[in-house]
C-alpha positions in Angstrom: 132.0 153.5 138.3 132.3 154.9 134.8 130.3 153.0 132.1 129.7 153.4 128.4 126.1 153.3 127.2 124.4 152.6 124.0 120.7 153.1 123.4 119.0 151.2 120.6 115.5 151.6 119.2 113.5 148.5 118.9 111.8 148.7 115.5 108.9 146.3 116.4 108.1 148.1 119.7 106.8 151.6 119.5 108.9 153.9 121.7 110.8 151.1 123.5 114.6 151.1 123.6 117.3 148.7 124.7 120.1 150.1 126.9 123.5 148.4 127.0 126.1 149.4 129.5 129.8 148.3 129.3 133.1 149.1 130.9 136.6 149.2 129.4 138.1 145.7 129.4 140.5 145.1 132.2 139.6 148.3 134.0 138.6 148.5 137.7 135.2 149.6 136.3 134.9 146.3 134.4 135.8 144.4 137.6 133.2 146.3 139.6 130.5 145.6 136.9 131.4 141.9 137.0 131.1 142.0 140.8 127.7 143.8 140.6 126.5 141.2 138.1 127.5 138.3 140.4 125.8 139.9 143.4 122.6 140.6 141.3 122.4 137.1 140.0 122.9 135.4 143.3 126.4 134.2 142.5 127.8 135.7 145.7 129.7 132.5 146.5 132.2 133.5 143.8 132.7 137.0 145.4 135.9 137.4 147.3 135.9 139.6 150.3 139.7 139.9 150.2 140.1 141.2 146.7 138.0 144.2 145.6 138.3 143.3 141.9 137.2 139.8 141.1 
């Protein structure tokens, strides 16, 4: 899976950063990221075992 990343400094927190990862819209990577999100949040009921890209 290929993702874009952006790191942002948090001005109120010394040394802490926020990392944001995204994938190109409509790409297989975006579908894989969406699937990973569903699995990580316990929304596995919406995951299809027949189609690799949900």
